[in-house]
C-alpha positions as a Markdown table, in Angstrom:
| # | Residue | x | y | z |
|---|---|---|---|---|
| 1 | Met | -58.7 | 144.3 | 182.3 |
| 2 | Thr | -61.5 | 145.8 | 181.0 |
| 3 | Arg | -62.9 | 147.0 | 177.6 |
| 4 | Ser | -62.1 | 150.3 | 176.3 |
| 5 | Ser | -64.3 | 153.2 | 176.6 |
| 6 | His | -63.7 | 154.1 | 173.0 |
| 7 | Thr | -66.4 | 153.1 | 170.4 |
| 8 | Pro | -64.8 | 152.3 | 167.0 |
| 9 | Ala | -66.5 | 153.2 | 163.9 |
| 10 | Pro | -68.4 | 150.4 | 161.9 |
| 11 | Ala | -66.3 | 148.8 | 159.1 |
| 12 | Thr | -66.8 | 149.7 | 155.6 |
| 13 | Ala | -67.2 | 146.9 | 152.7 |
| 14 | Gly | -63.4 | 147.8 | 152.1 |
| 15 | Ala | -61.7 | 147.8 | 155.3 |
| 16 | Pro | -62.1 | 146.0 | 158.7 |
| 17 | Ala | -62.6 | 147.6 | 161.5 |
| 18 | Ala | -59.9 | 148.9 | 164.0 |
| 19 | Ala | -59.0 | 146.6 | 166.5 |
| 20 | Val | -59.7 | 147.3 | 170.0 |
| 21 | Glu | -57.8 | 146.2 | 173.0 |
| 22 | Pro | -59.3 | 142.5 | 173.8 |
| 23 | Ala | -61.4 | 142.3 | 177.2 |
| 24 | Gly | -60.6 | 138.7 | 178.3 |
| 25 | Ala | -62.8 | 135.7 | 177.8 |
| 26 | Pro | -66.4 | 136.3 | 178.8 |
| 27 | Ile | -66.9 | 133.4 | 180.8 |
| 28 | Gly | -64.7 | 131.6 | 183.4 |
| 29 | Phe | -60.6 | 131.3 | 182.1 |
| 30 | Ala | -60.5 | 127.3 | 183.2 |
| 31 | Glu | -64.3 | 126.8 | 181.6 |
| 32 | Phe | -63.2 | 128.9 | 178.6 |
| 33 | Val | -59.6 | 127.1 | 177.8 |
| 34 | Ala | -61.5 | 123.8 | 178.6 |
| 35 | Leu | -64.3 | 124.6 | 175.8 |
| 36 | Val | -62.1 | 125.9 | 173.4 |
| 37 | Ala | -59.7 | 122.6 | 173.9 |
| 38 | Ala | -62.9 | 120.2 | 173.7 |
| 39 | Leu | -63.6 | 122.5 | 170.0 |
| 40 | Met | -60.0 | 121.8 | 168.8 |
| 41 | Ser | -60.4 | 118.3 | 169.7 |
| 42 | Leu | -63.1 | 117.1 | 167.8 |
| 43 | Ala | -60.9 | 117.3 | 164.5 |
| 44 | Ala | -58.4 | 114.8 | 166.5 |
| 45 | Leu | -60.8 | 112.7 | 167.6 |
| 46 | Gly | -62.3 | 112.5 | 164.1 |
| 47 | Ile | -58.7 | 111.0 | 162.9 |
| 48 | Asp | -57.0 | 109.3 | 165.8 |
| 49 | Ser | -60.3 | 107.2 | 166.8 |
| 50 | Met | -59.9 | 105.8 | 163.5 |
| 51 | Leu | -56.3 | 104.4 | 162.9 |
| 52 | Pro | -57.5 | 101.1 | 164.8 |
| 53 | Ala | -60.3 | 100.5 | 162.8 |
| 54 | Leu | -58.5 | 101.1 | 159.2 |
| 55 | Pro | -58.0 | 97.1 | 158.6 |
| 56 | Ala | -61.5 | 96.2 | 159.7 |
| 57 | Ile | -63.0 | 99.3 | 157.4 |
| 58 | Gly | -60.7 | 97.9 | 154.7 |
| 59 | Val | -61.9 | 94.4 | 154.9 |
| 60 | Thr | -65.4 | 95.3 | 155.1 |
| 61 | Leu | -65.6 | 98.0 | 152.5 |
| 62 | Gly | -62.9 | 96.0 | 150.2 |
| 63 | Ile | -60.3 | 98.4 | 150.0 |
| 64 | Gly | -57.7 | 96.9 | 147.7 |
| 65 | Thr | -54.2 | 97.7 | 149.5 |
| 66 | Glu | -53.1 | 98.6 | 152.8 |
| 67 | Asn | -51.8 | 102.3 | 151.9 |
| 68 | Gln | -55.2 | 103.3 | 150.1 |
| 69 | Arg | -56.5 | 103.0 | 153.7 |
| 70 | Gln | -54.6 | 106.1 | 154.2 |
| 71 | Phe | -56.8 | 108.2 | 152.1 |
| 72 | Ile | -59.6 | 107.5 | 155.2 |
| 73 | Val | -57.2 | 109.9 | 157.0 |
| 74 | Thr | -56.5 | 111.7 | 154.3 |
| 75 | Ala | -60.0 | 112.8 | 153.1 |
| 76 | Phe | -60.9 | 114.1 | 156.2 |
| 77 | Val | -57.9 | 116.2 | 156.6 |
| 78 | Phe | -58.3 | 117.6 | 153.2 |
| 79 | Gly | -62.0 | 118.3 | 153.6 |
| 80 | Phe | -60.7 | 120.5 | 157.0 |
| 81 | Gly | -58.4 | 122.2 | 155.1 |
| 82 | Ile | -60.3 | 123.5 | 152.1 |
| 83 | Ala | -63.1 | 124.6 | 153.9 |
| 84 | Gln | -61.1 | 126.6 | 156.3 |
| 85 | Ile | -61.7 | 129.6 | 153.2 |
| 86 | Ala | -65.1 | 129.9 | 153.7 |
| 87 | His | -65.5 | 129.6 | 157.3 |
| 88 | Gly | -63.5 | 132.6 | 157.7 |
| 89 | Pro | -65.3 | 134.9 | 156.4 |
| 90 | Leu | -68.8 | 133.5 | 157.3 |
| 91 | Ala | -67.4 | 134.0 | 161.1 |
| 92 | Asp | -66.3 | 137.7 | 160.5 |
| 93 | Arg | -69.8 | 138.3 | 159.0 |
| 94 | Tyr | -72.1 | 136.2 | 161.4 |
| 95 | Gly | -69.8 | 135.7 | 164.4 |
| 96 | Arg | -68.2 | 133.0 | 165.7 |
| 97 | Arg | -71.2 | 131.4 | 167.9 |
| 98 | Thr | -73.1 | 130.9 | 164.9 |
| 99 | Val | -70.5 | 129.1 | 162.2 |
| 100 | Leu | -70.0 | 126.8 | 165.4 |
| 101 | Leu | -72.7 | 125.6 | 165.9 |
| 102 | Ala | -73.9 | 125.3 | 162.8 |
| 103 | Ala | -70.9 | 123.5 | 161.7 |
| 104 | Ile | -70.6 | 121.2 | 165.0 |
| 105 | Gly | -74.4 | 120.3 | 163.9 |
| 106 | Gly | -73.3 | 119.1 | 160.5 |
| 107 | Tyr | -70.3 | 117.4 | 162.1 |
| 108 | Val | -72.6 | 115.2 | 164.2 |
| 109 | Leu | -74.4 | 114.3 | 160.8 |
| 110 | Ala | -71.8 | 113.7 | 158.9 |
| 111 | Asn | -70.5 | 111.0 | 161.4 |
| 112 | Ile | -73.8 | 109.2 | 161.1 |
| 113 | Ala | -73.4 | 109.0 | 157.5 |
| 114 | Cys | -69.6 | 107.8 | 157.7 |
| 115 | Ala | -71.4 | 104.9 | 160.2 |
| 116 | Met | -73.9 | 103.9 | 157.5 |
| 117 | Ala | -71.5 | 104.4 | 154.3 |
| 118 | Ala | -72.1 | 101.3 | 152.2 |
| 119 | Ser | -68.9 | 101.7 | 149.9 |
| 120 | Phe | -65.3 | 103.0 | 150.2 |
| 121 | Pro | -66.6 | 106.2 | 148.0 |
| 122 | Leu | -69.6 | 106.9 | 150.1 |
| 123 | Leu | -67.6 | 106.7 | 153.4 |
| 124 | Leu | -64.7 | 109.3 | 151.7 |
| 125 | Ala | -67.3 | 111.6 | 150.4 |
| 126 | Ala | -68.8 | 111.3 | 153.7 |
| 127 | Arg | -65.4 | 112.2 | 155.5 |
| 128 | Val | -64.6 | 115.1 | 153.2 |
| 129 | Phe | -67.6 | 116.6 | 154.4 |
| 130 | Gly | -67.2 | 115.7 | 158.0 |
| 131 | Gly | -63.5 | 117.4 | 157.7 |
| 132 | Ala | -65.2 | 120.3 | 156.3 |
| 133 | Met | -67.5 | 120.9 | 159.3 |
| 134 | Val | -65.1 | 120.4 | 161.9 |
| 135 | Ala | -62.8 | 122.6 | 159.9 |
| 136 | Ala | -64.7 | 125.6 | 161.8 |
| 137 | Thr | -63.5 | 124.4 | 165.2 |
| 138 | Arg | -60.3 | 125.4 | 164.2 |
| 139 | Val | -60.6 | 128.7 | 162.6 |
| 140 | Ala | -63.7 | 130.0 | 164.6 |
| 141 | Thr | -62.1 | 128.9 | 167.6 |
| 142 | Val | -58.7 | 130.6 | 166.9 |
| 143 | Ala | -60.6 | 134.0 | 166.1 |
| 144 | Met | -62.7 | 133.4 | 169.2 |
| 145 | Val | -59.4 | 133.5 | 171.5 |
| 146 | Arg | -58.1 | 136.2 | 169.2 |
| 147 | Asp | -60.9 | 138.2 | 170.4 |
| 148 | Cys | -60.3 | 137.7 | 174.1 |
| 149 | Tyr | -56.5 | 137.7 | 173.9 |
| 150 | His | -53.7 | 138.4 | 172.1 |
| 151 | Gly | -49.9 | 138.1 | 171.8 |
| 152 | Arg | -48.2 | 136.2 | 174.9 |
| 153 | Pro | -51.7 | 136.0 | 176.8 |
| 154 | Met | -52.8 | 134.2 | 173.5 |
| 155 | Ala | -50.0 | 132.2 | 173.3 |
| 156 | Arg | -50.6 | 131.1 | 177.1 |
| 157 | Val | -54.3 | 130.1 | 176.0 |
| 158 | Met | -53.5 | 128.4 | 173.4 |
| 159 | Ser | -50.9 | 126.5 | 175.1 |
| 160 | Ile | -53.1 | 125.7 | 178.2 |
| 161 | Ala | -55.9 | 124.5 | 175.1 |
| 162 | Phe | -53.1 | 121.9 | 173.5 |
| 163 | Met | -52.2 | 120.9 | 176.5 |
| 164 | Val | -56.0 | 119.7 | 177.6 |
| 165 | Phe | -56.7 | 118.5 | 173.7 |
| 166 | Met | -53.4 | 116.6 | 173.6 |
| 167 | Ile | -55.7 | 113.9 | 176.5 |
| 168 | Val | -57.7 | 113.0 | 173.0 |
| 169 | Pro | -54.8 | 111.5 | 171.3 |
| 170 | Val | -54.1 | 109.6 | 174.6 |
| 171 | Leu | -57.3 | 108.5 | 174.8 |
| 172 | Ala | -58.6 | 108.0 | 171.3 |
| 173 | Pro | -57.0 | 105.0 | 169.6 |
| 174 | Ala | -57.8 | 103.5 | 173.2 |
| 175 | Phe | -61.1 | 104.7 | 172.9 |
| 176 | Gly | -61.3 | 103.4 | 168.9 |
| 177 | Gln | -60.1 | 99.9 | 170.2 |
| 178 | Thr | -62.7 | 99.5 | 173.2 |
| 179 | Val | -65.8 | 100.3 | 170.9 |
| 180 | Leu | -64.0 | 97.6 | 168.6 |
| 181 | Leu | -64.8 | 95.0 | 171.1 |
| 182 | Phe | -68.4 | 95.5 | 171.7 |
| 183 | Ala | -69.3 | 96.4 | 168.0 |
| 184 | Asn | -67.9 | 97.1 | 164.5 |
| 185 | Trp | -66.0 | 100.2 | 163.3 |
| 186 | Arg | -69.3 | 102.0 | 162.2 |
| 187 | Gly | -69.6 | 102.1 | 166.0 |
| 188 | Ile | -66.8 | 104.4 | 166.6 |
| 189 | Phe | -68.8 | 107.2 | 163.9 |
| 190 | Trp | -71.7 | 106.5 | 166.1 |
| 191 | Thr | -69.7 | 107.2 | 169.2 |
| 192 | Val | -68.3 | 110.6 | 167.8 |
| 193 | Ala | -71.4 | 111.7 | 166.8 |
| 194 | Gly | -72.7 | 111.4 | 170.2 |
| 195 | Leu | -69.9 | 113.2 | 171.8 |
| 196 | Ser | -70.1 | 115.9 | 168.9 |
| 197 | Ala | -73.6 | 116.6 | 170.0 |
| 198 | Leu | -72.3 | 116.8 | 173.6 |
| 199 | Ile | -69.9 | 119.1 | 172.6 |
| 200 | Trp | -72.5 | 121.2 | 170.6 |
| 201 | Thr | -74.7 | 121.5 | 173.6 |
| 202 | Trp | -72.1 | 122.9 | 176.4 |
| 203 | Phe | -71.0 | 125.6 | 173.9 |
| 204 | Phe | -74.6 | 126.5 | 173.1 |
| 205 | Leu | -75.4 | 126.7 | 176.7 |
| 206 | Arg | -72.4 | 128.4 | 177.9 |
| 207 | Met | -70.5 | 130.7 | 175.5 |
| 208 | Pro | -71.7 | 134.0 | 174.3 |
| 209 | Glu | -70.5 | 135.6 | 170.9 |
| 210 | Thr | -67.1 | 137.1 | 171.2 |
| 211 | Leu | -67.5 | 139.5 | 168.0 |
| 212 | Arg | -68.8 | 142.5 | 168.5 |
| 213 | Val | -71.3 | 143.7 | 166.7 |
| 214 | Glu | -69.7 | 147.0 | 165.0 |
| 215 | Ala | -66.7 | 144.5 | 164.1 |
| 216 | Gln | -68.8 | 142.6 | 161.8 |
| 217 | Leu | -67.4 | 142.5 | 159.0 |
| 218 | Pro | -69.4 | 142.5 | 155.3 |
| 219 | Leu | -69.5 | 139.5 | 153.4 |
| 220 | Ser | -68.4 | 140.6 | 149.9 |
| 221 | Leu | -65.9 | 139.7 | 147.6 |
| 222 | Gly | -63.7 | 142.9 | 148.0 |
| 223 | Arg | -63.9 | 142.9 | 151.4 |
| 224 | Val | -63.0 | 138.8 | 151.6 |
| 225 | Ala | -60.1 | 139.9 | 149.1 |
| 226 | Ala | -58.8 | 142.7 | 151.0 |
| 227 | Gly | -58.8 | 140.4 | 154.2 |
| 228 | Trp | -56.9 | 137.9 | 152.1 |
| 229 | Arg | -54.5 | 140.6 | 150.9 |
| 230 | Gln | -53.8 | 141.8 | 154.3 |
| 231 | Thr | -53.1 | 138.4 | 155.7 |
| 232 | Leu | -50.8 | 137.2 | 152.7 |
| 233 | Gly | -49.2 | 140.7 | 152.7 |
| 234 | Asp | -48.2 | 140.7 | 156.3 |
| 235 | Arg | -44.5 | 139.4 | 157.0 |
| 236 | Met | -45.4 | 137.7 | 160.3 |
| 237 | Ser | -48.9 | 136.2 | 158.8 |
| 238 | Leu | -47.6 | 134.9 | 156.1 |
| 239 | Gly | -44.2 | 133.5 | 157.4 |
| 240 | Tyr | -45.1 | 131.7 | 159.9 |
| 241 | Ala | -48.1 | 130.3 | 158.6 |
| 242 | Leu | -45.8 | 128.4 | 155.7 |
| 243 | Ala | -43.5 | 127.4 | 158.4 |
| 244 | Ser | -46.4 | 125.6 | 160.4 |
| 245 | Thr | -47.5 | 124.4 | 157.5 |
| 246 | Ala | -43.8 | 122.4 | 156.6 |
| 247 | Leu | -44.3 | 120.7 | 160.2 |
| 248 | Leu | -48.3 | 120.0 | 159.9 |
| 249 | Gly | -46.8 | 117.9 | 156.4 |
| 250 | Ala | -44.8 | 115.7 | 158.9 |
| 251 | Leu | -47.1 | 115.5 | 161.6 |
| 252 | Tyr | -49.9 | 114.5 | 158.5 |
| 253 | Gly | -47.5 | 112.3 | 157.3 |
| 254 | Tyr | -47.3 | 110.8 | 160.8 |
| 255 | Leu | -50.8 | 110.3 | 161.3 |
| 256 | Asn | -50.8 | 108.5 | 157.7 |
| 257 | Ser | -48.2 | 105.9 | 159.1 |
| 258 | Val | -48.5 | 105.2 | 162.5 |
| 259 | Gln | -50.7 | 102.9 | 162.2 |
| 260 | Gln | -48.8 | 100.8 | 159.3 |
| 261 | Ile | -45.6 | 101.5 | 161.2 |
| 262 | Met | -47.0 | 99.8 | 164.6 |
| 263 | Phe | -48.8 | 97.0 | 162.6 |
| 264 | Asp | -46.6 | 95.9 | 159.7 |
| 265 | Thr | -42.7 | 97.0 | 160.9 |
| 266 | Phe | -42.8 | 96.4 | 164.3 |
| 267 | Arg | -45.9 | 93.9 | 164.5 |
| 268 | Gln | -47.3 | 95.4 | 167.7 |
| 269 | Pro | -50.9 | 96.7 | 167.3 |
| 270 | Arg | -52.1 | 96.4 | 170.5 |
| 271 | Leu | -49.3 | 99.0 | 171.3 |
| 272 | Leu | -50.7 | 101.6 | 168.9 |
| 273 | Ala | -52.6 | 103.5 | 172.1 |
| 274 | Val | -49.6 | 103.3 | 173.8 |
| 275 | Met | -47.6 | 104.8 | 171.4 |
| 276 | Phe | -50.1 | 107.6 | 171.0 |
| 277 | Ala | -50.2 | 108.0 | 175.0 |
| 278 | Val | -46.6 | 108.3 | 174.9 |
| 279 | Thr | -46.1 | 110.9 | 172.3 |
| 280 | Ala | -49.3 | 112.9 | 173.1 |
| 281 | Thr | -48.3 | 113.3 | 177.2 |
| 282 | Leu | -45.1 | 114.4 | 175.5 |
| 283 | Met | -46.5 | 117.1 | 173.6 |
| 284 | Ala | -49.0 | 118.1 | 176.9 |
| 285 | Ala | -46.2 | 118.6 | 179.0 |
| 286 | Ala | -44.1 | 120.8 | 176.2 |
| 287 | Asn | -47.6 | 122.8 | 176.2 |
| 288 | Leu | -47.5 | 122.8 | 179.7 |
| 289 | Thr | -44.2 | 124.3 | 180.2 |
| 290 | Asn | -44.8 | 126.6 | 177.3 |
| 291 | Ala | -48.2 | 128.1 | 179.3 |
| 292 | Arg | -45.8 | 128.6 | 181.9 |
| 293 | Leu | -42.4 | 130.2 | 180.5 |
| 294 | Val | -43.8 | 132.2 | 177.7 |
| 295 | Met | -44.8 | 135.3 | 179.3 |
| 296 | Arg | -41.3 | 135.4 | 180.8 |
| 297 | Leu | -39.1 | 134.2 | 177.5 |
| 298 | Gly | -41.5 | 135.1 | 174.7 |
| 299 | Thr | -42.9 | 133.3 | 171.8 |
| 300 | Arg | -39.6 | 133.5 | 169.5 |
| 301 | Leu | -36.9 | 132.2 | 171.7 |
| 302 | Ile | -39.3 | 129.2 | 172.7 |
| 303 | Ser | -40.5 | 128.6 | 169.3 |
| 304 | His | -37.3 | 128.6 | 167.7 |
| 305 | Ser | -35.4 | 126.9 | 169.7 |
| 306 | Ala | -38.0 | 123.9 | 169.9 |
| 307 | Leu | -37.7 | 123.9 | 165.8 |
| 308 | Ala | -34.0 | 123.7 | 166.2 |
| 309 | Leu | -33.9 | 120.8 | 168.7 |
| 310 | Leu | -36.8 | 118.9 | 166.1 |
| 311 | Val | -34.4 | 119.0 | 163.1 |
| 312 | Val | -31.3 | 117.4 | 165.5 |
| 313 | Leu | -33.7 | 115.0 | 166.8 |
| 314 | Ser | -35.3 | 114.5 | 163.2 |
| 315 | Ala | -31.7 | 113.6 | 162.1 |
| 316 | Ile | -30.7 | 111.1 | 164.5 |
| 317 | His | -33.9 | 109.5 | 164.0 |
| 318 | Leu | -33.0 | 109.0 | 160.4 |
| 319 | Ala | -29.5 | 107.8 | 160.9 |
| 320 | Leu | -30.7 | 105.0 | 163.3 |
| 321 | Ala | -33.5 | 103.9 | 160.8 |
| 322 | Val | -30.8 | 104.1 | 157.6 |
| 323 | Leu | -28.4 | 102.1 | 159.5 |
| 324 | Gly | -30.9 | 99.8 | 160.7 |
| 325 | Tyr | -30.5 | 100.3 | 164.5 |
| 326 | Glu | -34.3 | 101.5 | 164.7 |
| 327 | Thr | -36.1 | 99.5 | 167.5 |
| 328 | Leu | -39.5 | 100.3 | 168.9 |
| 329 | Val | -38.5 | 101.7 | 172.2 |
| 330 | Gly | -36.0 | 103.9 | 170.0 |
| 331 | Phe | -39.3 | 104.8 | 167.7 |
| 332 | Val | -41.4 | 105.9 | 170.7 |
| 333 | Ile | -39.3 | 107.8 | 172.5 |
| 334 | Leu | -37.6 | 109.8 | 169.5 |
| 335 | Gln | -40.9 | 110.4 | 167.6 |
| 336 | Ala | -42.6 | 111.4 | 171.2 |
| 337 | Leu | -39.5 | 114.1 | 172.0 |
| 338 | Thr | -39.8 | 115.5 | 168.1 |
| 339 | Met | -43.9 | 115.5 | 168.9 |
| 340 | Gly | -43.1 | 117.6 | 172.0 |
| 341 | Cys | -40.7 | 120.0 | 169.7 |
| 342 | Phe | -43.7 | 120.3 | 167.5 |
| 343 | Gly | -46.0 | 121.2 | 170.0 |
| 344 | Leu | -44.1 | 123.9 | 171.4 |
| 345 | Ala | -43.0 | 125.6 | 167.7 |
| 346 | Thr | -46.5 | 125.3 | 166.3 |
| 347 | Ser | -48.8 | 126.6 | 169.4 |
| 348 | Asn | -46.2 | 129.8 | 169.2 |
| 349 | Phe | -46.3 | 129.6 | 165.8 |
| 350 | Ser | -50.1 | 129.9 | 165.8 |
| 351 | Ser | -50.1 | 133.1 | 168.0 |
| 352 | Met | -47.2 | 135.1 | 166.1 |
| 353 | Ala | -49.4 | 134.6 | 162.9 |
| 354 | Met | -52.1 | 136.1 | 164.7 |
| 355 | Glu | -50.5 | 139.0 | 165.9 |
| 356 | Asn | -51.7 | 142.0 | 163.5 |
| 357 | Met | -54.7 | 140.0 | 162.6 |
| 358 | Gly | -56.9 | 141.0 | 165.2 |
| 359 | Ala | -59.4 | 143.4 | 163.1 |
| 360 | Ile | -59.6 | 140.2 | 160.7 |
| 361 | Ala | -59.3 | 137.1 | 163.1 |
| 362 | Gly | -61.7 | 135.3 | 161.5 |
| 363 | Thr | -60.3 | 135.5 | 157.6 |
| 364 | Ala | -56.9 | 135.6 | 158.8 |
| 365 | Ser | -57.4 | 132.3 | 160.6 |
| 366 | Ser | -59.3 | 130.7 | 157.7 |
| 367 | Val | -56.2 | 131.8 | 155.0 |
| 368 | Gln | -53.7 | 130.7 | 157.6 |
| 369 | Gly | -55.6 | 127.4 | 158.2 |
| 370 | Phe | -56.2 | 126.6 | 154.7 |
| 371 | Ala | -53.1 | 127.4 | 153.2 |
| 372 | Ser | -51.3 | 125.1 | 156.2 |
| 373 | Ile | -53.7 | 122.2 | 156.3 |
| 374 | Thr | -54.1 | 121.8 | 152.6 |
| 375 | Leu | -50.5 | 122.3 | 151.3 |
| 376 | Gly | -50.0 | 120.2 | 154.6 |
| 377 | Ala | -52.1 | 117.2 | 153.5 |
| 378 | Val | -50.7 | 117.0 | 150.3 |
| 379 | Ile | -46.7 | 116.8 | 152.1 |
| 380 | Gly | -48.7 | 114.0 | 155.0 |
| 381 | Val | -49.7 | 112.1 | 151.6 |
| 382 | Val | -46.2 | 112.3 | 149.9 |
| 383 | Ile | -44.5 | 110.8 | 153.3 |
| 384 | Gly | -47.3 | 108.6 | 154.0 |
| 385 | Gln | -47.3 | 106.9 | 150.5 |
| 386 | Ala | -43.5 | 106.6 | 150.8 |
| 387 | Phe | -43.9 | 103.8 | 153.4 |
| 388 | Asp | -41.7 | 101.0 | 152.6 |
| 389 | Gly | -42.0 | 98.8 | 156.0 |
| 390 | Thr | -39.3 | 100.9 | 157.7 |
| 391 | Thr | -39.4 | 104.2 | 159.7 |
| 392 | Ala | -37.2 | 106.0 | 157.3 |
| 393 | Pro | -39.6 | 107.8 | 155.1 |
| 394 | Leu | -41.6 | 109.1 | 158.5 |
| 395 | Ala | -38.2 | 110.3 | 160.1 |
| 396 | Gly | -36.5 | 111.6 | 156.7 |
| 397 | Gly | -40.0 | 113.4 | 156.0 |
| 398 | Phe | -39.7 | 115.1 | 159.7 |
| 399 | Leu | -36.3 | 116.3 | 159.1 |
| 400 | Ile | -36.9 | 118.0 | 155.6 |
| 401 | Cys | -39.9 | 119.5 | 157.0 |
| 402 | Gly | -38.2 | 120.9 | 159.8 |
| 403 | Leu | -34.8 | 122.3 | 157.9 |
| 404 | Val | -37.8 | 124.2 | 155.4 |
| 405 | Ser | -40.1 | 125.5 | 158.4 |
| 406 | Leu | -36.5 | 126.9 | 159.8 |
| 407 | Gly | -35.4 | 128.1 | 156.7 |
| 408 | Ile | -38.7 | 130.1 | 156.3 |
| 409 | Val | -38.7 | 131.3 | 160.1 |
| 410 | Ala | -35.2 | 132.5 | 159.0 |
| 411 | Ala | -36.0 | 134.1 | 156.4 |
| 412 | Thr | -39.1 | 136.0 | 158.1 |
| 413 | Glu | -37.1 | 137.3 | 161.1 |
| 414 | Arg | -34.3 | 138.4 | 158.8 |
| 415 | Gly | -31.9 | 135.7 | 159.9 |
| 416 | Arg | -33.0 | 137.3 | 163.7 |
| 417 | Leu | -33.8 | 134.3 | 165.5 |
| 418 | Phe | -33.9 | 133.0 | 169.2 |
| 419 | Arg | -34.9 | 136.7 | 170.4 |
| 420 | Pro | -36.3 | 136.4 | 173.9 |
| 421 | Val | -38.7 | 139.7 | 173.0 |
């Protein structure tokens, strides 16, 4: 595929530039996907590697209750969600490359601040800042992919990237536990800072700007407001962003709860890394399957089927938990299958939400991300704080969130679900 010979007119302050046919990645496809996955992995690394260290952090900083330790995760997620509202317009004005380089540099500094924090409030402040910085790797990276691909090809790229990205949840808890063998919990933050610096260097050396000069949009209140209206006024954009919000709420509830479930409910703290490995492996397999089938079956048939199966699995899981038949093996299997469905649904939802947003990809990605992650974080707090020593609140959270997401998708598609095209 080659670039169109037509040169679009420059954008004005009140309207976005017209989208042109994407030309594909400016570097090799495999390296592009790997770099996208690495960028997206920084946020997951900032969450998952901390989980084994939460008890140690609580002891060092005098955190009163176990449920309060969840705020180390929640603070990061809130920063991650709220800051997206700024990264999008900046990425549309100054380019994806500039924003990503500045933000990843800030993320390195945030992790250094976490490593040196002397109190719980200071740690939470640094975590919010770190989440705010790494938010660019969600907004600008999705916009960068949209610059190069759209539709089913974009869904394919995102699926492969998510598959590679899933290696991080497999390795991160084990990574955190390994660091704790040789250093205290502060060593985890120092190591994350070093890995982030390496990814910054890779991106700086290899990835050119993907936003065309003529497609840059002015950084003005009128233009940003117009982008918001376009994003929120598009049925597909709004509908699938809200559907993703509900599912992300369940995911954040899982991240808030899983450490306590493995430590307190099943009393198997050493198996936390195994739990993440099994779950992430299923999610990676799901995204590999999606990458192979989405060009033939389409995003709707795959994502809608996965969402329906997620609801069924969550209902079974909740019934087992309430009736007292929950076991560690059953929890791992059902949760892994549920997260596989989550991966199939959300990777396609992201592509469908961006389908009509090519001309304002950065702003659209930021609006969608702000809504999905911030509201999802609130839902995740509710699920996490409901932890009562059993898995029932988590299973119930997934069931409710899955049903809400399915209802939103049905409304968005006007009842026409499971369409192959």
